N, C-alpha and C positions, 0 to 999 in steps of 0.2 A: 354360421358360426357367429360372427359379430359383423351384421350388415352396418350399423351404426357405431362407431368407436368413440363418438362425443357428441353430447346434446346438452345444450343449456339455452332455456328459452326458446327464442327463436333461430338459434344457431344450431345446424346439424351438420356433421361431417360424416360422409359414408364411407365406408372403407373401401368400396369399389372404385368410387371416382378418386379417392387418395391415392390408391395403388396405381392406377393408370397414369396420374400426374408423375409419382414416382418412376415409373417404367420409362416413361417419356423423356424426363430429365436426364436419367442414365444413357438412355439411348443417344439424346441429343449430345451429351458430353463426349460420347465415343465418335459421333459424327464429326462433330467440330475439330477433335483432335487428328482424325484421319483426314478430313478436308484440307488442312494446313499442309500436309506432307505432300498432297499431290497438286498443290497449286490453286485450290479453290478458296474463295475467300469466306471466312469463318461467319461472319454477319450474314451473308447471302444466302449460305447453306442452313443458317439458323431459321431464316425467313421460309426458305423451301420446306424444312421440316415441320415448322408451325402449320403451313399449308396442307402439308402431308397428314398431320394430326387432325387437323379441321375436316379435311375430306375422309379420314378414317371414320370420325365420330358420326358424319353425316351418313356415309355408305353403310356403316355398322347398324346404325339406329333404322335407316330405311328398311334394311332387309328384315330386321327384327320385327318392325311394325308390318311389314308385309306378311311374315309368319303369323303374326298373332292379330290379324285385322279384325276378326270378328270381337275381340275383347275391345281394341282400341276404337272400334266404330262406336261404341257405347259410351266411351269415357275419352273423348280426343285430347283432353289436356293432358292425360297420362303419357302421350307420345314425347313430351317435353322431359319427363323424368327419367333420363339416361343414368344418374347418380344412383338409382336404386336397381341398377343392372338393367341388361336388356341391349347389348350389342351383340350382332352376330360377327364373329371374326372375318369371315370370307368377304362379307359385305364391306367390314372396314379395312381388309387388305386392298381390295378393288378401288375402294373410295380415297383411300391413302394413296395409292399409285397415282391415280387421276391428279389429285391436289399436288402431289410432288412434282409429276412431270410437267402439268400446266406452269407452276411457279419457276420451275427449273429452266423452262423454255424463256421466260422473261429475261432471266440473267444470261441467257444463251450458252447454259452449261451443257456438256456433252450427256445427254439422257441416260444411256446405259451405264455410263461411267458413274454417275451420281447414284443410280438405284443399286449398283453392286455396293457402294460405299455404304447404303442404308440398310442392306440385307441383316448383318449382324445385330445392328440397333434394333431392328424389328424384332428379331428373335428375343432378345433379352427383355426388351418392353414387353412383349407378349408373356413372358414368364410372369412378370408382376401383374399382367391383367389377368392371368387364370388365378393367381391368388387372390385377387379382388372378386372373381368369380366364385371362388371357394368360400370366401368371407361372406358374401352376399347370399349363397346357396343356390344361384344360378348355375346353369349348365351341369346340373346334378347327374350322379351315375344310376345305374340299374340296381335293383335290390341284390345284396349279397349275404351270405352266411354271416350271422352276427358273430361267430367264433373266427372269422378270418382274420388276419391280421392288417389287412387292408381297410376293414369296413370302418365307416365313419357313421355317425349319428347325429343328425341336426336337432337341436332342441330349442333354439332361439325362434319365438313365434313370428318375428319379422323376417326369418329366412325365407326365401323363395322355395328352397327344396322341401319335400314331403318332411313333417316332423316325426322322430321317434322312429324311423324306418332305418335299418342298416343298409347303406348305399356303398357302391364304388366310389372312390373320391376321382372322379373322371377329370376334374378340374386340375387335380394335382399330376394325373397321368400326364396331360396336355402340358402341363407346366415343365415337367421333366423332359419331354419330348423336345420342348422349345429350348431348353437350358442346354441339353446335349447338343442341338442344332447350333445354338450361339457358339458353342466351343469349337465346332468343327468349322463353321464359317469364319472364325477369328483366324484359323490356320489357313483355311482355302485362300482368304482375301491378302493374307500375307505372302503366300506363294503361288498367287493365281498366274496362269499363262496366258489368259486372253480377257478382253473385257466381255462381262456378262456371266463369267464363270460362277461368281459367289452367288448371285441371285438366282441364276439356273439350278445350282447346288441347293440352294434354300427351297426352291418350288419342288425339286425332286424328292428330297429328304423329308419336308414337312408333310407334303401330301400322303406320303407312305406312312408316317407316324399318326397324321390325324386320321386317316382311313382306319386304322387298328383302333385307335381310341374312341372313335364313334360307336364300335360295336359295344362299349362299355356305358355310352349315355343313356341315362333313362328319361330325359324330357324329350318329348316327341314333337315339340312346337315348330321344329324345322321341316317335318314331313320326309315323305318318300318318293322318289322315283320309280322304284319299285317296292310295293308294300312289304314291310317287314324284311326286306334284303338289302335294298340300297337305298341308303338315306340321301337327301338333297346335298348334305355336306360331302357324304363319300362321293357321289357323282362329280361334285365340284373338284374334288380332291384328283380324281382320275382325269379330269381335263386338265387341271394345273400341271399334274404328273407329266402327261402327254406333252403339253406346250413346254414344259421346262426341258424335258429331255429332247425335245427337238431343238431348242435353243442352244443347249450344251453341245450337242453333236454337230449342228451347224457352224458354230464359231471355232469348235475344235477343230473342224476340218480345214477351217480357213487358217 
């Protein structure tokens, strides 16, 4: 749609990177607000969140590079152009958790408690990240009947998506999934019965929604575990669902 929203001489603002920053700032605001209520230092939690963001960028970009190694091996400097799109969410999620946990340990924060704190913010930040994907044209959907009310057509030559083809707006499907999840997690966090409930709920519900959305994705760069049946992201979704369900019921029984 609009991969670049402002360009003047050497200054270029990519919608993808801008929307990720907006999502992070909104998520950070919510984290700081909740942190104060449970006795955590706002500045320390901000530092932890920054390291989570950094870990997310690194993890998301590394997994993207792995899935497109054939292209990047020919143009190594393109590995650094993350603002043009090219972050795999599951890689970012894993990298973000690693960055968050390592920094939280420095401040001797209760890890599971802080991860619970972050779950709703991750969901709302993800919404804006998917808007960024839609603007850049990455993570595009499968072809769809042009008469469908859901059909979108990318016309900007700078878009990553195929130009002039009616496609499922898979990015918006996942954004909707993340937004509904954000609303649910806000309620779960407020009424939580045990530490770990919020992040476990996140893992269970997001993995289900993501598994379904994957069926509408048209970009094949992530590859398949079972050709044309189970994509890599669907396989990861199953693993996250299983781990989150175990975590939920383990702590529920306690």
